[in-house]
Biopython code that builds the backbone (N, CA, C, O; Angstrom):
import numpy as np
from Bio.PDB.StructureBuilder import StructureBuilder

atoms = [
    (1, "MET", "N", (36.080, -13.237, -8.034)),
    (1, "MET", "CA", (35.122, -13.273, -6.944)),
    (1, "MET", "C", (35.422, -14.420, -5.976)),
    (1, "MET", "O", (35.392, -14.237, -4.759)),
    (2, "MET", "N", (35.708, -15.595, -6.524)),
    (2, "MET", "CA", (36.014, -16.754, -5.669)),
    (2, "MET", "C", (37.293, -16.525, -4.868)),
    (2, "MET", "O", (37.401, -16.976, -3.727)),
    (3, "ARG", "N", (38.258, -15.827, -5.459)),
    (3, "ARG", "CA", (39.510, -15.542, -4.764)),
    (3, "ARG", "C", (39.240, -14.652, -3.549)),
    (3, "ARG", "O", (39.816, -14.870, -2.483)),
    (4, "ILE", "N", (38.367, -13.647, -3.703)),
    (4, "ILE", "CA", (38.032, -12.753, -2.597)),
    (4, "ILE", "C", (37.305, -13.520, -1.507)),
    (4, "ILE", "O", (37.607, -13.363, -0.324)),
    (5, "LEU", "N", (36.338, -14.357, -1.905)),
    (5, "LEU", "CA", (35.592, -15.161, -0.935)),
    (5, "LEU", "C", (36.529, -16.086, -0.164)),
    (5, "LEU", "O", (36.410, -16.222, 1.053)),
    (6, "GLY", "N", (37.461, -16.720, -0.875)),
    (6, "GLY", "CA", (38.425, -17.601, -0.226)),
    (6, "GLY", "C", (39.296, -16.863, 0.777)),
    (6, "GLY", "O", (39.575, -17.374, 1.862)),
    (7, "THR", "N", (39.719, -15.674, 0.414)),
    (7, "THR", "CA", (40.537, -14.852, 1.312)),
    (7, "THR", "C", (39.762, -14.477, 2.565)),
    (7, "THR", "O", (40.306, -14.520, 3.669)),
    (8, "VAL", "N", (38.493, -14.109, 2.402)),
    (8, "VAL", "CA", (37.656, -13.750, 3.552)),
    (8, "VAL", "C", (37.487, -14.948, 4.475)),
    (8, "VAL", "O", (37.594, -14.802, 5.693)),
    (9, "ILE", "N", (37.227, -16.123, 3.924)),
    (9, "ILE", "CA", (37.045, -17.329, 4.744)),
    (9, "ILE", "C", (38.318, -17.645, 5.526)),
    (9, "ILE", "O", (38.241, -17.950, 6.716)),
    (10, "VAL", "N", (39.466, -17.580, 4.900)),
    (10, "VAL", "CA", (40.738, -17.847, 5.587)),
    (10, "VAL", "C", (40.950, -16.850, 6.716)),
    (10, "VAL", "O", (41.361, -17.239, 7.809)),
    (11, "CYS", "N", (40.680, -15.583, 6.473)),
    (11, "CYS", "CA", (40.860, -14.559, 7.509)),
    (11, "CYS", "C", (39.952, -14.813, 8.702)),
    (11, "CYS", "O", (40.375, -14.674, 9.849)),
    (12, "VAL", "N", (38.711, -15.184, 8.436)),
    (12, "VAL", "CA", (37.776, -15.472, 9.529)),
    (12, "VAL", "C", (38.255, -16.674, 10.325)),
    (12, "VAL", "O", (38.242, -16.648, 11.556)),
    (13, "LEU", "N", (38.679, -17.733, 9.634)),
    (13, "LEU", "CA", (39.135, -18.937, 10.335)),
    (13, "LEU", "C", (40.396, -18.678, 11.146)),
    (13, "LEU", "O", (40.511, -19.160, 12.273)),
    (14, "LEU", "N", (41.328, -17.937, 10.604)),
    (14, "LEU", "CA", (42.547, -17.630, 11.355)),
    (14, "LEU", "C", (42.251, -16.735, 12.545)),
    (14, "LEU", "O", (42.844, -16.910, 13.609)),
    (15, "GLY", "N", (41.366, -15.801, 12.388)),
    (15, "GLY", "CA", (40.993, -14.916, 13.489)),
    (15, "GLY", "C", (40.276, -15.647, 14.592)),
    (15, "GLY", "O", (40.377, -15.261, 15.757)),
    (16, "ALA", "N", (39.548, -16.702, 14.250)),
    (16, "ALA", "CA", (38.791, -17.454, 15.250)),
    (16, "ALA", "C", (39.704, -18.254, 16.169)),
    (16, "ALA", "O", (39.243, -18.791, 17.177)),
    (17, "CYS", "N", (40.959, -18.339, 15.848)),
    (17, "CYS", "CA", (41.904, -19.104, 16.659)),
    (17, "CYS", "C", (42.641, -18.233, 17.672)),
    (17, "CYS", "O", (43.521, -18.722, 18.380)),
    (18, "ALA", "N", (42.302, -16.981, 17.749)),
    (18, "ALA", "CA", (43.028, -16.047, 18.600)),
    (18, "ALA", "C", (42.781, -16.311, 20.085)),
    (18, "ALA", "O", (41.740, -16.839, 20.476)),
    (19, "THR", "N", (43.756, -15.932, 20.892)),
    (19, "THR", "CA", (43.648, -16.018, 22.344)),
    (19, "THR", "C", (43.680, -14.608, 22.911)),
    (19, "THR", "O", (44.589, -13.830, 22.621)),
    (20, "GLY", "N", (42.674, -14.286, 23.726)),
    (20, "GLY", "CA", (42.608, -12.978, 24.357)),
    (20, "GLY", "C", (43.363, -12.974, 25.674)),
    (20, "GLY", "O", (43.793, -14.019, 26.160)),
    (21, "ARG", "N", (43.519, -11.789, 26.245)),
    (21, "ARG", "CA", (44.151, -11.629, 27.561)),
    (21, "ARG", "C", (43.191, -10.846, 28.442)),
    (21, "ARG", "O", (42.758, -9.754, 28.075)),
    (22, "SER", "N", (42.858, -11.396, 29.598)),
    (22, "SER", "CA", (41.934, -10.712, 30.511)),
    (22, "SER", "C", (42.678, -9.753, 31.443)),
    (22, "SER", "O", (42.061, -9.124, 32.303)),
    (23, "TYR", "N", (43.966, -9.640, 31.283)),
    (23, "TYR", "CA", (44.771, -8.766, 32.142)),
    (23, "TYR", "C", (45.395, -7.657, 31.296)),
    (23, "TYR", "O", (45.508, -7.780, 30.077)),
    (24, "GLU", "N", (45.789, -6.597, 31.947)),
    (24, "GLU", "CA", (46.442, -5.484, 31.257)),
    (24, "GLU", "C", (47.949, -5.648, 31.323)),
    (24, "GLU", "O", (48.472, -6.428, 32.120)),
    (25, "GLY", "N", (48.629, -4.908, 30.480)),
    (25, "GLY", "CA", (50.079, -4.945, 30.480)),
    (25, "GLY", "C", (50.619, -5.864, 29.405)),
    (25, "GLY", "O", (49.870, -6.368, 28.568)),
    (26, "PRO", "N", (51.933, -6.080, 29.435)),
    (26, "PRO", "CA", (52.570, -6.891, 28.395)),
    (26, "PRO", "C", (52.145, -8.359, 28.483)),
    (26, "PRO", "O", (51.727, -8.850, 29.531)),
    (27, "LYS", "N", (52.268, -9.034, 27.346)),
    (27, "LYS", "CA", (51.964, -10.461, 27.291)),
    (27, "LYS", "C", (52.917, -11.219, 28.211)),
    (27, "LYS", "O", (54.117, -10.943, 28.247)),
    (28, "ARG", "N", (52.372, -12.169, 28.945)),
    (28, "ARG", "CA", (53.190, -12.983, 29.856)),
    (28, "ARG", "C", (53.403, -14.365, 29.274)),
    (28, "ARG", "O", (52.675, -14.798, 28.380)),
    (29, "SER", "N", (54.407, -15.051, 29.791)),
    (29, "SER", "CA", (54.723, -16.389, 29.288)),
    (29, "SER", "C", (53.627, -17.371, 29.699)),
    (29, "SER", "O", (52.857, -17.111, 30.624)),
    (30, "ALA", "N", (53.572, -18.492, 29.002)),
    (30, "ALA", "CA", (52.565, -19.526, 29.272)),
    (30, "ALA", "C", (52.674, -20.072, 30.698)),
    (30, "ALA", "O", (51.685, -20.549, 31.254)),
    (31, "ASP", "N", (53.867, -20.006, 31.289)),
    (31, "ASP", "CA", (54.060, -20.491, 32.660)),
    (31, "ASP", "C", (53.500, -19.535, 33.711)),
    (31, "ASP", "O", (53.345, -19.915, 34.872)),
    (32, "GLU", "N", (53.198, -18.304, 33.315)),
    (32, "GLU", "CA", (52.710, -17.297, 34.261)),
    (32, "GLU", "C", (51.194, -17.118, 34.246)),
    (32, "GLU", "O", (50.635, -16.462, 35.125)),
    (33, "VAL", "N", (50.532, -17.698, 33.253)),
    (33, "VAL", "CA", (49.086, -17.506, 33.111)),
    (33, "VAL", "C", (48.384, -18.851, 32.995)),
    (33, "VAL", "O", (49.019, -19.874, 32.740)),
    (34, "ALA", "N", (47.085, -18.840, 33.183)),
    (34, "ALA", "CA", (46.246, -20.010, 32.913)),
    (34, "ALA", "C", (45.485, -19.717, 31.627)),
    (34, "ALA", "O", (45.117, -18.570, 31.374)),
    (35, "ARG", "N", (45.243, -20.743, 30.810)),
    (35, "ARG", "CA", (44.494, -20.565, 29.566)),
    (35, "ARG", "C", (43.180, -21.337, 29.653)),
    (35, "ARG", "O", (43.154, -22.520, 29.992)),
    (36, "ILE", "N", (42.099, -20.643, 29.340)),
    (36, "ILE", "CA", (40.765, -21.228, 29.337)),
    (36, "ILE", "C", (40.284, -21.230, 27.890)),
    (36, "ILE", "O", (40.236, -20.180, 27.250)),
    (37, "SER", "N", (39.926, -22.403, 27.372)),
    (37, "SER", "CA", (39.520, -22.531, 25.973)),
    (37, "SER", "C", (38.087, -23.006, 25.848)),
    (37, "SER", "O", (37.636, -23.889, 26.578)),
    (38, "GLY", "N", (37.384, -22.400, 24.908)),
    (38, "GLY", "CA", (36.044, -22.833, 24.542)),
    (38, "GLY", "C", (36.047, -23.211, 23.077)),
    (38, "GLY", "O", (37.107, -23.403, 22.480)),
    (39, "ASP", "N", (34.861, -23.319, 22.495)),
    (39, "ASP", "CA", (34.732, -23.638, 21.076)),
    (39, "ASP", "C", (34.712, -22.359, 20.259)),
    (39, "ASP", "O", (34.501, -21.271, 20.794)),
    (40, "PHE", "N", (34.933, -22.497, 18.964)),
    (40, "PHE", "CA", (34.830, -21.375, 18.052)),
    (40, "PHE", "C", (33.369, -20.943, 17.964)),
    (40, "PHE", "O", (32.468, -21.779, 18.033)),
    (41, "ARG", "N", (33.135, -19.657, 17.813)),
    (41, "ARG", "CA", (31.754, -19.160, 17.673)),
    (41, "ARG", "C", (31.131, -19.622, 16.368)),
    (41, "ARG", "O", (29.934, -19.904, 16.313)),
    (42, "VAL", "N", (31.930, -19.700, 15.328)),
    (42, "VAL", "CA", (31.439, -20.182, 14.038)),
    (42, "VAL", "C", (31.812, -21.648, 13.933)),
    (42, "VAL", "O", (32.993, -21.996, 13.911)),
    (43, "THR", "N", (30.801, -22.510, 13.869)),
    (43, "THR", "CA", (31.069, -23.943, 13.818)),
    (43, "THR", "C", (30.591, -24.518, 12.495)),
    (43, "THR", "O", (29.737, -23.943, 11.820)),
    (44, "ALA", "N", (31.143, -25.630, 12.150)),
    (44, "ALA", "CA", (30.764, -26.307, 10.904)),
    (44, "ALA", "C", (29.912, -27.522, 11.238)),
    (44, "ALA", "O", (30.307, -28.657, 10.973)),
    (45, "GLY", "N", (28.758, -27.285, 11.813)),
    (45, "GLY", "CA", (27.837, -28.376, 12.091)),
    (45, "GLY", "C", (28.110, -29.141, 13.370)),
    (45, "GLY", "O", (27.603, -30.251, 13.533)),
    (46, "ALA", "N", (28.887, -28.592, 14.276)),
    (46, "ALA", "CA", (29.137, -29.273, 15.551)),
    (46, "ALA", "C", (27.812, -29.427, 16.295)),
    (46, "ALA", "O", (27.032, -28.476, 16.351)),
    (47, "PRO", "N", (27.540, -30.594, 16.865)),
    (47, "PRO", "CA", (26.256, -30.786, 17.539)),
    (47, "PRO", "C", (26.094, -29.956, 18.806)),
    (47, "PRO", "O", (24.992, -29.501, 19.112)),
    (48, "VAL", "N", (27.192, -29.754, 19.549)),
    (48, "VAL", "CA", (27.157, -28.962, 20.784)),
    (48, "VAL", "C", (28.384, -28.059, 20.806)),
    (48, "VAL", "O", (29.496, -28.510, 20.531)),
    (49, "THR", "N", (28.184, -26.787, 21.131)),
    (49, "THR", "CA", (29.304, -25.866, 21.263)),
    (49, "THR", "C", (29.213, -25.135, 22.592)),
    (49, "THR", "O", (28.127, -24.794, 23.060)),
    (50, "VAL", "N", (30.372, -24.901, 23.191)),
    (50, "VAL", "CA", (30.457, -24.138, 24.435)),
    (50, "VAL", "C", (31.340, -22.931, 24.153)),
    (50, "VAL", "O", (32.519, -23.068, 23.827)),
    (51, "ILE", "N", (30.751, -21.748, 24.282)),
    (51, "ILE", "CA", (31.427, -20.513, 23.914)),
    (51, "ILE", "C", (31.719, -19.690, 25.165)),
    (51, "ILE", "O", (30.823, -19.411, 25.962)),
    (52, "LEU", "N", (32.963, -19.312, 25.321)),
    (52, "LEU", "CA", (33.382, -18.451, 26.418)),
    (52, "LEU", "C", (33.023, -17.015, 26.052)),
    (52, "LEU", "O", (33.560, -16.466, 25.089)),
    (53, "LEU", "N", (32.115, -16.403, 26.817)),
    (53, "LEU", "CA", (31.642, -15.051, 26.521)),
    (53, "LEU", "C", (32.362, -13.971, 27.314)),
    (53, "LEU", "O", (32.625, -12.884, 26.800)),
    (54, "LYS", "N", (32.684, -14.279, 28.585)),
    (54, "LYS", "CA", (33.227, -13.248, 29.460)),
    (54, "LYS", "C", (34.071, -13.894, 30.558)),
    (54, "LYS", "O", (33.737, -14.961, 31.073)),
    (55, "VAL", "N", (35.164, -13.228, 30.900)),
    (55, "VAL", "CA", (35.993, -13.615, 32.038)),
    (55, "VAL", "C", (36.105, -12.379, 32.922)),
    (55, "VAL", "O", (36.715, -11.383, 32.532)),
    (56, "ASP", "N", (35.521, -12.445, 34.102)),
    (56, "ASP", "CA", (35.428, -11.279, 34.981)),
    (56, "ASP", "C", (34.766, -10.150, 34.188)),
    (56, "ASP", "O", (33.622, -10.296, 33.757)),
    (57, "GLU", "N", (35.457, -9.035, 33.987)),
    (57, "GLU", "CA", (34.892, -7.920, 33.216)),
    (57, "GLU", "C", (35.357, -7.903, 31.756)),
    (57, "GLU", "O", (34.959, -7.029, 30.986)),
    (58, "TYR", "N", (36.197, -8.868, 31.381)),
    (58, "TYR", "CA", (36.728, -8.945, 30.016)),
    (58, "TYR", "C", (35.738, -9.667, 29.112)),
    (58, "TYR", "O", (35.423, -10.834, 29.341)),
    (59, "GLU", "N", (35.244, -8.977, 28.083)),
    (59, "GLU", "CA", (34.342, -9.586, 27.115)),
    (59, "GLU", "C", (35.171, -10.230, 26.009)),
    (59, "GLU", "O", (35.967, -9.565, 25.347)),
    (60, "VAL", "N", (34.976, -11.518, 25.821)),
    (60, "VAL", "CA", (35.741, -12.279, 24.840)),
    (60, "VAL", "C", (35.307, -11.857, 23.433)),
    (60, "VAL", "O", (34.117, -11.857, 23.116)),
    (61, "GLY", "N", (36.268, -11.504, 22.609)),
    (61, "GLY", "CA", (35.982, -11.043, 21.249)),
    (61, "GLY", "C", (35.480, -12.160, 20.356)),
    (61, "GLY", "O", (35.706, -13.340, 20.625)),
    (62, "ILE", "N", (34.804, -11.775, 19.301)),
    (62, "ILE", "CA", (34.229, -12.753, 18.383)),
    (62, "ILE", "C", (35.294, -13.626, 17.727)),
    (62, "ILE", "O", (35.002, -14.762, 17.353)),
    (63, "GLY", "N", (36.509, -13.133, 17.578)),
    (63, "GLY", "CA", (37.583, -13.903, 16.981)),
    (63, "GLY", "C", (38.424, -14.680, 17.977)),
    (63, "GLY", "O", (39.441, -15.263, 17.601)),
    (64, "GLU", "N", (38.023, -14.699, 19.230)),
    (64, "GLU", "CA", (38.797, -15.382, 20.281)),
    (64, "GLU", "C", (38.050, -16.621, 20.774)),
    (64, "GLU", "O", (36.854, -16.567, 21.063)),
    (65, "SER", "N", (38.768, -17.726, 20.864)),
    (65, "SER", "CA", (38.171, -18.944, 21.403)),
    (65, "SER", "C", (38.801, -19.327, 22.742)),
    (65, "SER", "O", (38.369, -20.288, 23.379)),
    (66, "ALA", "N", (39.816, -18.583, 23.169)),
    (66, "ALA", "CA", (40.502, -18.851, 24.435)),
    (66, "ALA", "C", (40.938, -17.534, 25.059)),
    (66, "ALA", "O", (41.084, -16.520, 24.378)),
    (67, "VAL", "N", (41.144, -17.574, 26.380)),
    (67, "VAL", "CA", (41.581, -16.381, 27.111)),
    (67, "VAL", "C", (42.640, -16.783, 28.127)),
    (67, "VAL", "O", (42.491, -17.775, 28.841)),
    (68, "ASP", "N", (43.717, -15.995, 28.181)),
    (68, "ASP", "CA", (44.734, -16.166, 29.218)),
    (68, "ASP", "C", (44.353, -15.300, 30.411)),
    (68, "ASP", "O", (43.956, -14.146, 30.252)),
    (69, "VAL", "N", (44.478, -15.873, 31.617)),
    (69, "VAL", "CA", (44.153, -15.148, 32.848)),
    (69, "VAL", "C", (45.321, -15.240, 33.813)),
    (69, "VAL", "O", (46.107, -16.186, 33.766)),
    (70, "LEU", "N", (45.429, -14.254, 34.685)),
    (70, "LEU", "CA", (46.423, -14.316, 35.751)),
    (70, "LEU", "C", (45.957, -15.314, 36.796)),
    (70, "LEU", "O", (44.755, -15.550, 36.918)),
    (71, "PRO", "N", (46.869, -15.903, 37.549)),
    (71, "PRO", "CA", (46.467, -16.842, 38.586)),
    (71, "PRO", "C", (45.505, -16.193, 39.574)),
    (71, "PRO", "O", (45.615, -15.004, 39.873)),
    (72, "GLY", "N", (44.567, -16.980, 40.072)),
    (72, "GLY", "CA", (43.601, -16.479, 41.039)),
    (72, "GLY", "C", (42.192, -16.925, 40.694)),
    (72, "GLY", "O", (41.978, -17.739, 39.795)),
    (73, "ARG", "N", (41.238, -16.374, 41.429)),
    (73, "ARG", "CA", (39.829, -16.725, 41.247)),
    (73, "ARG", "C", (39.216, -15.856, 40.142)),
    (73, "ARG", "O", (39.391, -14.638, 40.123)),
    (74, "HIS", "N", (38.495, -16.509, 39.223)),
    (74, "HIS", "CA", (37.863, -15.804, 38.112)),
    (74, "HIS", "C", (36.438, -16.301, 37.910)),
    (74, "HIS", "O", (36.091, -17.437, 38.233)),
    (75, "ARG", "N", (35.633, -15.403, 37.363)),
    (75, "ARG", "CA", (34.229, -15.706, 37.072)),
    (75, "ARG", "C", (34.051, -15.755, 35.556)),
    (75, "ARG", "O", (34.366, -14.792, 34.856)),
    (76, "LEU", "N", (33.542, -16.888, 35.051)),
    (76, "LEU", "CA", (33.343, -17.085, 33.623)),
    (76, "LEU", "C", (31.857, -17.068, 33.292)),
    (76, "LEU", "O", (31.037, -17.597, 34.042)),
    (77, "LEU", "N", (31.522, -16.460, 32.172)),
    (77, "LEU", "CA", (30.178, -16.549, 31.618)),
    (77, "LEU", "C", (30.312, -17.327, 30.316)),
    (77, "LEU", "O", (31.056, -16.930, 29.419)),
    (78, "VAL", "N", (29.578, -18.451, 30.220)),
    (78, "VAL", "CA", (29.665, -19.301, 29.033)),
    (78, "VAL", "C", (28.271, -19.559, 28.474)),
    (78, "VAL", "O", (27.268, -19.508, 29.187)),
    (79, "GLU", "N", (28.245, -19.835, 27.183)),
    (79, "GLU", "CA", (26.985, -20.184, 26.528)),
    (79, "GLU", "C", (27.147, -21.550, 25.883)),
    (79, "GLU", "O", (28.135, -21.818, 25.198)),
    (80, "CYS", "N", (26.168, -22.402, 26.110)),
    (80, "CYS", "CA", (26.169, -23.741, 25.534)),
    (80, "CYS", "C", (25.042, -23.803, 24.508)),
    (80, "CYS", "O", (23.892, -23.492, 24.819)),
    (81, "ARG", "N", (25.379, -24.205, 23.286)),
    (81, "ARG", "CA", (24.396, -24.277, 22.204)),
    (81, "ARG", "C", (24.282, -25.707, 21.688)),
    (81, "ARG", "O", (25.282, -26.393, 21.479)),
    (82, "VAL", "N", (23.033, -26.141, 21.486)),
    (82, "VAL", "CA", (22.766, -27.454, 20.907)),
    (82, "VAL", "C", (22.144, -27.221, 19.533)),
    (82, "VAL", "O", (21.059, -26.649, 19.429)),
    (83, "ALA", "N", (22.826, -27.662, 18.488)),
    (83, "ALA", "CA", (22.410, -27.359, 17.120)),
    (83, "ALA", "C", (21.059, -27.979, 16.763)),
    (83, "ALA", "O", (20.199, -27.301, 16.200)),
    (84, "GLU", "N", (20.866, -29.246, 17.081)),
    (84, "GLU", "CA", (19.646, -29.951, 16.656)),
    (84, "GLU", "C", (18.377, -29.291, 17.182)),
    (84, "GLU", "O", (17.410, -29.124, 16.439)),
    (85, "SER", "N", (18.377, -28.920, 18.443)),
    (85, "SER", "CA", (17.185, -28.322, 19.051)),
    (85, "SER", "C", (17.208, -26.788, 18.999)),
    (85, "SER", "O", (16.241, -26.128, 19.378)),
    (86, "LYS", "N", (18.321, -26.242, 18.525)),
    (86, "LYS", "CA", (18.514, -24.783, 18.479)),
    (86, "LYS", "C", (18.356, -24.136, 19.860)),
    (86, "LYS", "O", (17.945, -22.981, 19.971)),
    (87, "SER", "N", (18.684, -24.889, 20.894)),
    (87, "SER", "CA", (18.580, -24.350, 22.258)),
    (87, "SER", "C", (19.929, -23.795, 22.698)),
    (87, "SER", "O", (20.983, -24.217, 22.224)),
    (88, "SER", "N", (19.864, -22.850, 23.606)),
    (88, "SER", "CA", (21.094, -22.329, 24.204)),
    (88, "SER", "C", (20.812, -22.008, 25.669)),
    (88, "SER", "O", (19.693, -21.670, 26.054)),
    (89, "ALA", "N", (21.851, -22.126, 26.457)),
    (89, "ALA", "CA", (21.750, -21.834, 27.891)),
    (89, "ALA", "C", (23.056, -21.194, 28.327)),
    (89, "ALA", "O", (24.129, -21.520, 27.821)),
    (90, "ARG", "N", (22.941, -20.271, 29.282)),
    (90, "ARG", "CA", (24.136, -19.611, 29.823)),
    (90, "ARG", "C", (24.399, -20.102, 31.234)),
    (90, "ARG", "O", (23.482, -20.379, 32.007)),
    (91, "PHE", "N", (25.684, -20.201, 31.541)),
    (91, "PHE", "CA", (26.124, -20.675, 32.848)),
    (91, "PHE", "C", (27.236, -19.772, 33.361)),
    (91, "PHE", "O", (28.023, -19.234, 32.583)),
    (92, "THR", "N", (27.292, -19.613, 34.671)),
    (92, "THR", "CA", (28.375, -18.889, 35.327)),
    (92, "THR", "C", (29.207, -19.901, 36.095)),
    (92, "THR", "O", (28.674, -20.741, 36.820)),
    (93, "ILE", "N", (30.509, -19.812, 35.928)),
    (93, "ILE", "CA", (31.440, -20.701, 36.626)),
    (93, "ILE", "C", (32.435, -19.830, 37.378)),
    (93, "ILE", "O", (33.042, -18.935, 36.790)),
    (94, "GLU", "N", (32.609, -20.080, 38.664)),
    (94, "GLU", "CA", (33.651, -19.414, 39.453)),
    (94, "GLU", "C", (34.666, -20.468, 39.849)),
    (94, "GLU", "O", (34.324, -21.511, 40.407)),
    (95, "GLU", "N", (35.923, -20.174, 39.548)),
    (95, "GLU", "CA", (36.962, -21.176, 39.757)),
    (95, "GLU", "C", (38.288, -20.506, 40.067)),
    (95, "GLU", "O", (38.517, -19.354, 39.698)),
    (96, "GLU", "N", (39.152, -21.231, 40.743)),
    (96, "GLU", "CA", (40.520, -20.803, 41.030)),
    (96, "GLU", "C", (41.424, -21.354, 39.930)),
    (96, "GLU", "O", (41.368, -22.545, 39.621)),
    (97, "PHE", "N", (42.248, -20.505, 39.343)),
    (97, "PHE", "CA", (43.142, -20.904, 38.266)),
    (97, "PHE", "C", (44.584, -20.672, 38.684)),
    (97, "PHE", "O", (44.898, -19.662, 39.314)),
    (98, "GLY", "N", (45.461, -21.606, 38.332)),
    (98, "GLY", "CA", (46.869, -21.507, 38.707)),
    (98, "GLY", "C", (47.776, -21.246, 37.522)),
    (98, "GLY", "O", (47.379, -21.412, 36.369)),
    (99, "GLU", "N", (48.994, -20.837, 37.819)),
    (99, "GLU", "CA", (49.996, -20.559, 36.786)),
    (99, "GLU", "C", (50.237, -21.784, 35.911)),
    (99, "GLU", "O", (50.329, -22.906, 36.407)),
    (100, "GLY", "N", (50.340, -21.557, 34.613)),
    (100, "GLY", "CA", (50.709, -22.611, 33.676)),
    (100, "GLY", "C", (49.642, -23.669, 33.431)),
    (100, "GLY", "O", (49.900, -24.641, 32.720)),
    (101, "GLU", "N", (48.465, -23.509, 33.991)),
    (101, "GLU", "CA", (47.404, -24.506, 33.819)),
    (101, "GLU", "C", (46.605, -24.238, 32.555)),
    (101, "GLU", "O", (46.478, -23.092, 32.124)),
    (102, "ARG", "N", (46.066, -25.298, 31.964)),
    (102, "ARG", "CA", (45.258, -25.212, 30.751)),
    (102, "ARG", "C", (43.918, -25.896, 31.017)),
    (102, "ARG", "O", (43.862, -26.972, 31.612)),
    (103, "TYR", "N", (42.839, -25.250, 30.563)),
    (103, "TYR", "CA", (41.496, -25.766, 30.791)),
    (103, "TYR", "C", (40.680, -25.716, 29.511)),
    (103, "TYR", "O", (40.909, -24.874, 28.643)),
    (104, "ARG", "N", (39.738, -26.618, 29.410)),
    (104, "ARG", "CA", (38.802, -26.658, 28.285)),
    (104, "ARG", "C", (37.390, -26.698, 28.855)),
    (104, "ARG", "O", (37.119, -27.441, 29.799)),
    (105, "LEU", "N", (36.485, -25.896, 28.280)),
    (105, "LEU", "CA", (35.080, -25.923, 28.674)),
    (105, "LEU", "C", (34.399, -27.102, 27.990)),
    (105, "LEU", "O", (34.542, -27.299, 26.783)),
    (106, "VAL", "N", (33.658, -27.881, 28.771)),
    (106, "VAL", "CA", (33.012, -29.090, 28.255)),
    (106, "VAL", "C", (31.548, -29.084, 28.661)),
    (106, "VAL", "O", (31.214, -28.824, 29.817)),
    (107, "ALA", "N", (30.675, -29.374, 27.696)),
    (107, "ALA", "CA", (29.231, -29.380, 27.948)),
    (107, "ALA", "C", (28.776, -30.725, 28.503)),
    (107, "ALA", "O", (29.296, -31.782, 28.144)),
    (108, "GLU", "N", (27.802, -30.648, 29.379)),
    (108, "GLU", "CA", (27.070, -31.833, 29.816)),
    (108, "GLU", "C", (25.657, -31.656, 29.285)),
    (108, "GLU", "O", (25.012, -30.639, 29.540)),
    (109, "THR", "N", (25.179, -32.649, 28.546)),
    (109, "THR", "CA", (23.857, -32.519, 27.948)),
    (109, "THR", "C", (22.837, -33.367, 28.684)),
    (109, "THR", "O", (23.166, -34.383, 29.297)),
    (110, "ALA", "N", (21.592, -32.923, 28.607)),
    (110, "ALA", "CA", (20.477, -33.669, 29.183)),
    (110, "ALA", "C", (20.208, -34.887, 28.296)),
    (110, "ALA", "O", (20.674, -34.931, 27.157)),
    (111, "PRO", "N", (19.473, -35.865, 28.796)),
    (111, "PRO", "CA", (19.154, -37.045, 27.977)),
    (111, "PRO", "C", (18.537, -36.632, 26.633)),
    (111, "PRO", "O", (17.697, -35.735, 26.567)),
    (112, "GLY", "N", (18.968, -37.297, 25.584)),
    (112, "GLY", "CA", (18.454, -37.017, 24.256)),
    (112, "GLY", "C", (19.222, -35.937, 23.516)),
    (112, "GLY", "O", (18.872, -35.598, 22.385)),
    (113, "LEU", "N", (20.249, -35.397, 24.124)),
    (113, "LEU", "CA", (21.087, -34.373, 23.504)),
    (113, "LEU", "C", (20.255, -33.194, 22.993)),
    (113, "LEU", "O", (20.503, -32.680, 21.903)),
    (114, "ARG", "N", (19.271, -32.772, 23.784)),
    (114, "ARG", "CA", (18.381, -31.681, 23.377)),
    (114, "ARG", "C", (18.745, -30.352, 24.041)),
    (114, "ARG", "O", (18.509, -29.289, 23.465)),
    (115, "THR", "N", (19.314, -30.403, 25.242)),
    (115, "THR", "CA", (19.684, -29.187, 25.967)),
    (115, "THR", "C", (20.974, -29.411, 26.753)),
    (115, "THR", "O", (21.369, -30.547, 27.016)),
    (116, "CYS", "N", (21.613, -28.322, 27.116)),
    (116, "CYS", "CA", (22.793, -28.399, 27.990)),
    (116, "CYS", "C", (22.305, -28.355, 29.439)),
    (116, "CYS", "O", (21.496, -27.501, 29.802)),
    (117, "SER", "N", (22.789, -29.254, 30.239)),
    (117, "SER", "CA", (22.413, -29.262, 31.655)),
    (117, "SER", "C", (23.472, -28.581, 32.520)),
    (117, "SER", "O", (23.172, -28.107, 33.615)),
    (118, "ALA", "N", (24.710, -28.535, 32.027)),
    (118, "ALA", "CA", (25.792, -27.907, 32.780)),
    (118, "ALA", "C", (27.009, -27.737, 31.864)),
    (118, "ALA", "O", (27.091, -28.326, 30.786)),
    (119, "VAL", "N", (27.941, -26.919, 32.330)),
    (119, "VAL", "CA", (29.242, -26.782, 31.657)),
    (119, "VAL", "C", (30.300, -26.931, 32.732)),
    (119, "VAL", "O", (30.217, -26.311, 33.792)),
    (120, "GLN", "N", (31.293, -27.756, 32.450)),
    (120, "GLN", "CA", (32.379, -28.018, 33.385)),
    (120, "GLN", "C", (33.712, -27.586, 32.796)),
    (120, "GLN", "O", (33.848, -27.440, 31.581)),
    (121, "LEU", "N", (34.689, -27.384, 33.664)),
    (121, "LEU", "CA", (36.063, -27.124, 33.251)),
    (121, "LEU", "C", (36.846, -28.430, 33.325)),
    (121, "LEU", "O", (36.823, -29.123, 34.342)),
    (122, "GLU", "N", (37.527, -28.752, 32.254)),
    (122, "GLU", "CA", (38.344, -29.948, 32.208)),
    (122, "GLU", "C", (39.813, -29.528, 32.131)),
    (122, "GLU", "O", (40.207, -28.800, 31.220)),
    (123, "ALA", "N", (40.612, -29.985, 33.084)),
    (123, "ALA", "CA", (42.044, -29.680, 33.056)),
    (123, "ALA", "C", (42.712, -30.474, 31.956)),
    (123, "ALA", "O", (42.431, -31.659, 31.782)),
    (124, "LEU", "N", (43.599, -29.825, 31.210)),
    (124, "LEU", "CA", (44.307, -30.505, 30.110)),
    (124, "LEU", "C", (45.698, -30.885, 30.518)),
    (124, "LEU", "O", (46.438, -31.465, 29.722)),
]
sb = StructureBuilder()
sb.init_structure("model")
sb.init_model(0)
sb.init_chain("A")
sb.init_seg("    ")
for serial, (resi, resn, name, xyz) in enumerate(atoms, 1):
    if name == "N":
        sb.init_residue(resn, " ", resi, " ")
    sb.init_atom(name, np.array(xyz, "f"), 0.0, 1.0, " ", f" {name:<3s}", serial, name[0])
structure = sb.get_structure()
């Protein structure tokens, strides 16, 4: 029983590291796309998580924490969750993305770390 449980946990964790593609066609090189990363949907007690839900019309899968996009303007739907207060808020971000660029979604919290006040893109 423990062996099966361990296998399931490993599969979930490995799947949570996947990167989706918001474009159709063959996979492109890292120099041709921009990558937008959020947090894993399943967290181990993280106080604040920012989850990428949608890029344009592409719905981010439960096992994906990042999405590759073609260069250009894109609309992101993100959810920010604060564990202590069990609050969540959704934000829309419209931004121009360039080839080979990498971004991370970062939460801004209100005083007292009770709610998310905004989500920003941080270039890596």
